[in-house]
C-alpha positions as CSV (number, residue, x, y, z in Angstrom):
1,M,-16.6,-6.5,5.8
2,F,-15.7,-8.7,9.0
3,R,-12.1,-10.1,9.6
4,I,-11.9,-13.8,10.9
5,G,-8.3,-13.6,12.8
6,Y,-6.9,-16.8,13.8
7,R,-7.5,-17.4,16.9
8,T,-11.3,-17.9,15.6
9,F,-10.1,-20.0,13.1
10,K,-8.8,-22.2,15.5
11,T,-11.3,-21.4,18.3
12,A,-13.4,-23.0,15.6
13,I,-11.5,-25.8,15.1
14,A,-10.6,-26.8,18.5
15,A,-14.0,-26.8,19.9
16,P,-15.4,-29.9,17.5
17,V,-12.5,-31.5,17.6
18,A,-12.0,-31.6,21.8
19,I,-16.4,-32.5,21.3
20,Y,-15.8,-35.8,18.7
21,I,-12.4,-37.1,20.7
22,A,-14.3,-37.2,23.7
23,K,-17.9,-38.9,22.3
24,F,-15.5,-41.2,21.0
25,L,-14.1,-42.1,24.2
26,E,-17.7,-42.1,25.4
27,L,-17.2,-39.8,28.4
28,D,-19.7,-38.2,30.2
29,N,-20.5,-34.2,29.5
30,Y,-18.4,-34.5,26.7
31,I,-19.4,-31.2,25.2
32,S,-17.7,-30.0,28.2
33,A,-14.2,-30.8,26.5
34,G,-15.2,-27.9,23.9
35,I,-15.9,-25.8,26.2
36,L,-12.2,-26.1,28.1
37,A,-11.0,-26.1,24.3
38,I,-12.8,-22.6,23.9
39,L,-11.5,-21.4,27.5
40,S,-8.0,-22.1,26.1
41,I,-7.4,-21.1,23.3
42,Q,-4.4,-18.0,23.9
43,V,-3.0,-15.7,21.9
44,T,0.8,-16.5,22.5
45,K,2.9,-20.0,22.8
46,K,3.9,-18.9,25.9
47,R,0.3,-17.5,27.4
48,S,-0.9,-21.1,25.7
49,I,1.6,-23.3,28.2
50,I,1.4,-21.3,31.5
51,S,-2.9,-21.4,30.9
52,A,-3.2,-24.9,30.1
53,A,-0.8,-26.2,33.4
54,Q,-2.5,-23.2,35.2
55,R,-6.0,-24.6,34.3
56,F,-5.1,-28.1,34.8
57,V,-4.0,-28.2,38.7
58,A,-7.0,-25.3,39.0
59,C,-9.3,-28.1,38.0
60,I,-7.1,-30.7,40.1
61,I,-7.5,-28.8,43.1
62,G,-11.5,-28.3,42.2
63,I,-12.1,-32.0,42.3
64,L,-10.9,-32.5,45.7
65,Y,-12.4,-29.4,47.4
66,G,-15.6,-31.0,45.7
67,F,-15.2,-34.4,47.0
68,V,-14.5,-32.6,50.4
69,F,-17.4,-30.1,50.3
70,F,-19.7,-31.8,48.9
71,E,-19.1,-35.3,50.2
72,G,-18.0,-34.0,53.5
73,I,-21.2,-31.7,53.9
74,S,-23.9,-31.5,51.0
75,Y,-24.4,-32.0,47.1
76,H,-26.2,-28.5,47.3
77,P,-26.8,-25.4,45.9
78,F,-25.6,-23.0,48.8
79,I,-23.0,-25.9,49.6
80,L,-21.4,-25.0,46.5
81,G,-21.2,-21.2,47.4
82,F,-19.0,-22.0,50.0
83,L,-16.9,-24.2,48.3
84,L,-16.5,-21.3,45.7
85,L,-15.2,-18.9,49.1
86,V,-12.8,-21.3,49.6
87,F,-12.1,-22.7,46.0
88,I,-11.2,-18.9,44.1
89,P,-8.5,-17.4,46.8
90,T,-6.5,-20.1,46.9
91,T,-6.6,-20.1,43.1
92,V,-5.4,-16.5,43.5
93,A,-2.9,-17.5,46.2
94,L,-1.0,-19.9,44.1
95,R,-1.7,-17.7,41.2
96,I,-3.6,-20.2,39.2
97,Q,-6.7,-17.7,39.0
98,Q,-6.9,-18.4,35.1
99,G,-8.2,-22.1,35.3
100,V,-10.9,-20.9,38.0
101,I,-13.7,-21.0,35.3
102,T,-12.5,-23.9,33.5
103,S,-12.6,-25.4,37.2
104,S,-15.7,-24.1,38.2
105,V,-17.4,-26.4,34.8
106,I,-15.6,-29.4,36.7
107,I,-17.4,-28.6,39.6
108,L,-20.8,-28.4,38.5
109,H,-20.6,-31.8,37.3
110,L,-19.6,-33.0,40.5
111,L,-22.5,-31.3,41.9
112,M,-25.1,-32.4,39.2
113,I,-24.3,-35.8,39.3
114,K,-24.1,-36.3,42.8
115,D,-21.1,-38.0,43.5
116,V,-17.1,-38.3,43.2
117,N,-15.7,-41.6,43.1
118,V,-12.8,-43.1,41.0
119,S,-14.7,-44.0,38.0
120,I,-16.4,-39.8,37.8
121,V,-13.2,-38.4,38.5
122,F,-11.5,-40.6,35.8
123,N,-13.9,-39.1,33.6
124,E,-13.3,-35.5,34.3
125,L,-10.0,-35.6,33.9
126,A,-10.2,-37.1,30.7
127,I,-12.4,-33.9,29.5
128,I,-9.9,-31.1,31.2
129,S,-7.1,-33.4,29.9
130,I,-8.7,-33.3,26.3
131,G,-10.2,-29.8,26.2
132,I,-7.1,-28.6,27.1
133,G,-4.0,-30.4,25.3
134,V,-6.7,-30.6,22.0
135,A,-6.7,-26.3,22.8
136,L,-2.7,-26.6,23.7
137,L,-2.0,-28.4,20.1
138,M,-3.6,-25.9,18.4
139,N,-2.1,-22.9,20.3
140,L,1.0,-24.8,18.5
141,Y,1.0,-22.9,15.3
142,M,1.4,-19.0,15.5
143,P,1.1,-17.1,11.9
144,S,4.5,-15.4,11.4
145,M,4.7,-12.0,12.1
146,E,8.0,-11.0,10.5
147,K,6.1,-8.8,7.8
148,Q,3.4,-6.8,9.6
149,L,6.3,-5.5,12.3
150,K,8.8,-4.7,9.2
151,G,5.4,-3.0,7.9
152,Y,5.9,-0.6,11.5
153,Q,9.3,-0.7,11.2
154,S,9.1,1.2,7.6
155,E,6.6,3.5,8.4
156,L,7.9,4.4,11.7
157,E,10.5,5.6,9.9
158,D,8.9,7.5,7.5
159,L,6.9,9.8,10.5
160,I,10.0,10.2,12.5
161,Q,11.7,11.7,9.3
162,T,8.7,13.9,8.5
163,I,9.5,15.3,12.1
164,L,12.7,15.7,11.6
165,L,12.4,17.8,7.9
166,E,9.1,19.8,9.9
167,Y,12.3,20.8,12.6
168,A,14.5,21.6,10.1
169,G,12.0,23.8,8.2
170,F,10.7,25.7,11.0
171,L,14.5,26.8,11.8
172,R,15.1,27.2,8.4
173,N,12.2,29.5,7.2
174,G,10.3,29.9,10.2
175,D,6.2,29.4,10.8
176,N,4.9,26.6,8.7
177,D,1.5,25.0,8.4
178,W,2.5,21.7,10.1
179,D,-0.4,20.3,12.3
180,G,2.3,17.7,14.3
181,K,-0.9,15.0,13.3
182,E,3.2,12.8,12.9
183,I,3.6,13.2,16.3
184,V,0.5,11.9,17.2
185,K,0.1,8.9,14.7
186,A,4.6,7.8,15.4
187,D,3.5,7.7,19.1
188,Q,0.2,5.6,18.3
189,L,2.4,3.1,16.4
190,I,5.3,3.0,19.1
191,Q,2.8,1.3,21.5
192,K,1.1,-1.0,18.8
193,G,4.7,-2.2,17.4
194,K,5.8,-2.9,21.3
195,S,2.4,-4.4,21.8
196,L,2.7,-6.8,18.6
197,A,6.6,-7.8,19.2
198,F,5.9,-9.1,22.6
199,Q,3.6,-10.9,21.2
200,D,6.6,-12.6,18.8
201,V,8.6,-12.5,22.1
202,E,6.2,-15.1,23.2
203,N,5.8,-17.4,20.4
204,H,9.3,-18.5,20.8
205,L,9.6,-20.2,23.9
206,L,13.5,-20.2,24.0
207,R,14.0,-16.9,23.0
208,D,13.3,-14.2,25.8
209,Q,14.6,-10.7,24.0
210,N,13.0,-9.4,20.6
211,E,14.9,-7.5,18.2
212,Y,11.7,-5.8,16.9
213,Y,10.6,-4.9,20.7
214,N,14.3,-3.6,21.4
215,Y,13.8,-1.2,18.5
216,F,10.6,0.2,19.2
217,K,12.0,0.8,22.6
218,M,14.8,2.8,21.4
219,R,12.3,4.6,19.1
220,E,10.0,4.9,21.7
221,K,12.7,7.0,23.9
222,Q,14.1,8.8,20.7
223,F,10.3,9.8,20.2
224,E,10.1,11.3,24.0
225,I,13.4,13.6,23.5
226,L,11.6,15.0,19.9
227,E,8.8,15.9,21.9
228,R,11.0,17.4,24.7
229,V,12.6,19.9,22.0
230,L,9.9,20.7,20.3
231,P,9.0,23.5,22.5
232,I,13.4,24.4,22.0
233,I,12.5,24.8,18.1
234,S,9.1,27.1,18.9
235,S,11.1,29.6,20.2
236,L,14.0,29.9,18.5
237,D,15.0,32.7,16.3
238,R,15.7,31.7,12.6
239,S,17.5,34.7,12.1
240,Y,20.7,33.3,13.9
241,V,23.0,31.4,11.3
242,Q,23.4,28.6,14.0
243,S,19.8,28.0,13.4
244,H,20.6,26.9,9.7
245,Q,23.1,25.1,10.8
246,I,21.2,22.6,13.0
247,A,18.3,23.0,10.3
248,D,20.8,21.3,7.6
249,F,22.1,18.6,10.2
250,L,18.4,18.0,11.2
251,K,18.1,17.0,7.5
252,R,21.2,15.0,7.2
253,I,19.7,12.9,9.7
254,A,16.1,12.8,8.6
255,D,17.5,11.7,5.4
256,A,19.7,9.0,6.7
257,I,16.7,7.3,8.8
258,H,16.5,3.3,8.7
259,P,17.2,0.6,10.5
260,G,20.9,0.4,10.2
261,N,22.9,2.4,12.4
262,T,25.4,5.6,11.4
263,A,24.7,7.1,14.2
264,Q,28.4,7.4,14.9
265,K,28.4,9.6,12.0
266,Y,26.1,12.1,13.0
267,L,27.8,12.0,16.4
268,N,30.6,13.7,15.3
269,E,29.0,15.9,13.0
270,L,27.1,17.1,16.0
271,E,30.3,17.5,18.3
272,Q,32.3,19.9,15.6
273,L,28.5,21.5,15.1
274,R,29.1,22.3,19.2
275,Q,32.6,23.6,18.5
276,S,32.2,25.9,16.2
277,F,29.8,27.2,18.2
278,R,31.7,27.9,20.7
279,E,34.5,29.6,18.5
280,M,31.7,32.1,17.5
281,E,32.1,35.8,18.9
282,L,30.0,35.9,22.3
283,P,26.8,37.0,22.6
284,S,25.9,40.9,21.7
285,D,22.6,41.3,23.1
286,R,20.3,38.8,25.7
287,I,18.3,38.2,22.9
288,E,21.3,36.3,21.5
289,F,22.5,34.5,24.5
290,E,18.8,32.8,25.4
291,T,18.7,31.7,21.6
292,R,22.5,30.6,21.7
293,S,21.7,28.7,24.8
294,S,18.4,27.2,23.8
295,L,20.5,25.5,20.7
296,L,23.4,24.6,22.7
297,H,20.3,22.7,24.7
298,F,19.0,21.4,21.3
299,L,22.2,19.5,20.7
300,N,22.8,18.3,24.2
301,E,19.0,16.8,23.3
302,M,19.9,15.2,19.7
303,E,23.4,13.9,20.9
304,Q,20.9,11.7,23.4
305,Y,18.9,10.9,20.4
306,L,21.9,9.8,18.3
307,I,23.3,8.0,21.5
308,L,20.2,6.1,21.9
309,K,20.6,4.6,18.2
310,R,24.5,3.7,18.8
311,Y,24.1,1.6,21.1
312,F,21.4,0.2,20.0
313,K,22.0,-3.6,17.1
314,V,20.3,-4.2,14.0
315,R,19.7,-7.7,12.5
316,D,20.9,-5.8,9.1
317,E,24.0,-4.4,10.5
């Protein structure tokens, strides 16, 4: 069963509305207003405004180029080719290349009419304004992404909790049958969350930051640490008492996974754990020395993991 997205729904409304307005005003080539409306529908408010400005400016430049090339040389398809050879690089230089297709519609009108005068220019400007304007009005409504972002957040925290518990289980019991699928899912979810949160930023014209985007960026950095420590954990000998102490520490962190900030509490625990390791007797052999060294390295990585969370600010604290 297919699903109709809000962008498709808005496009289906914008096109006929733009055509109706242009026809009501008795504009020539009024169907083109619908084409411009379809091309101008965007996924965020900020992109909509930027796109509308770029397309309008590009259309104005297209009309000017049409006058110069068609009136100055000839209304011939080959002249259209020369016009585009100059026009497209101009839009790229001005960073308004999004308007190439929409302005090409207007340029083709001029070629078809074989004339550029005040009434024709007014007609084309009206079509541009209606098509782009209707799309811009439709784009002012953007559905809230709050619910979906909260869902991603909750799902990601469950995955990170599972990863930490699996790490703790390995340190306590050794090999298990964990397939590591949560690592793959967490990575994918972080990217989806960042992408959606960035869209949410662009839907608020007076906001350049988003707490959810910052949240997923923080989790992304934490996730990189969890990936780095996996080889360390897999190489450790579970028979050492330090391994069990760290396993208990990981379990406590896992049980406290949530959007709020309790990192300082666990940073204090980590420092106490590190201090207790320092006070233990020196390693009796090379294997024990390497194990302790790996455990300390693991603690250093987890310290960075917790520091990332400590500096993260959330709305619910």
